[in-house]
C-alpha positions in Angstrom: 108.3 91.1 93.8 109.9 94.2 94.9 112.7 94.9 92.7 114.6 98.1 92.3 112.9 99.0 89.3 109.3 99.5 91.7 111.3 100.3 94.6 109.9 104.0 95.8 110.8 106.1 98.7 109.0 105.4 101.7 107.6 108.4 102.3 106.5 108.9 98.7 103.7 110.7 98.7 101.2 107.8 97.4 101.7 105.7 100.7 98.8 104.7 102.4 97.2 104.0 106.0 95.7 100.7 106.0 92.2 102.1 107.0 93.1 104.6 103.3 94.2 101.5 102.4 91.3 99.2 102.9 88.9 102.1 101.6 90.8 102.5 98.6 90.1 99.0 98.1 86.4 98.9 98.9 87.2 96.4 101.4 87.2 96.8 105.8 90.8 97.2 107.9 89.9 94.1 109.2 90.2 92.5 105.8 93.7 94.1 104.9 95.0 92.9 108.6 93.8 89.1 108.3 95.6 89.0 104.7 98.6 90.5 106.0 98.5 87.2 108.3 98.3 84.6 104.9 101.6 84.7 102.9 100.7 86.3 99.7 97.1 86.3 100.4 96.9 90.6 100.1 98.3 93.4 98.4 102.2 93.9 98.9 102.5 96.6 102.7 105.3 98.2 104.0 106.8 97.5 107.5 106.6 100.9 109.0 107.7 99.5 112.5 106.6 97.3 115.3 102.7 98.5 114.9 102.8 100.3 111.4 102.5 99.0 107.7 102.1 101.4 105.1 100.4 100.1 101.1 101.7 101.5 98.0 99.2 102.9 96.0 101.0 100.9 93.2 101.5 97.9 94.7 97.4 97.9 95.5 96.3 98.9 91.8 99.3 96.3 90.9 97.0 93.3 93.1 93.8 94.0 92.4 94.9 93.2 88.5 96.2 89.6 89.3 93.7 89.4 91.0 91.0 89.4 87.9 88.8 86.5 87.2 86.0 86.5 84.3 84.4 83.5 86.6 84.4 82.0 90.2 85.5 78.9 88.7 89.0 80.4 88.2 91.5 79.3 90.4 93.5 81.5 92.0 
C-alpha cells in the first residue's frame, strides 16, 4: 500500500528500470513484465509514461520480505 509516509520523489536515485530491478531480484525482465499483468503478483512499481515503468529499491525489498516462507507448503 502506498502512503504519504513511504512516497518518494519519482526522480529519487533509488529508482530502477525493469532490467535493473530484475537483476537486483535475480529474476528475468520477462518475469517482472508478466507480474505487472497480474494484480498483486509482483512488487509495486511507478508508471512513468505509456511504455515506461520504474521500481523503487525499497518496494523491491518490501516485496521480498512479504514473500518470505519457511516451506513450500505455506500459503501465499
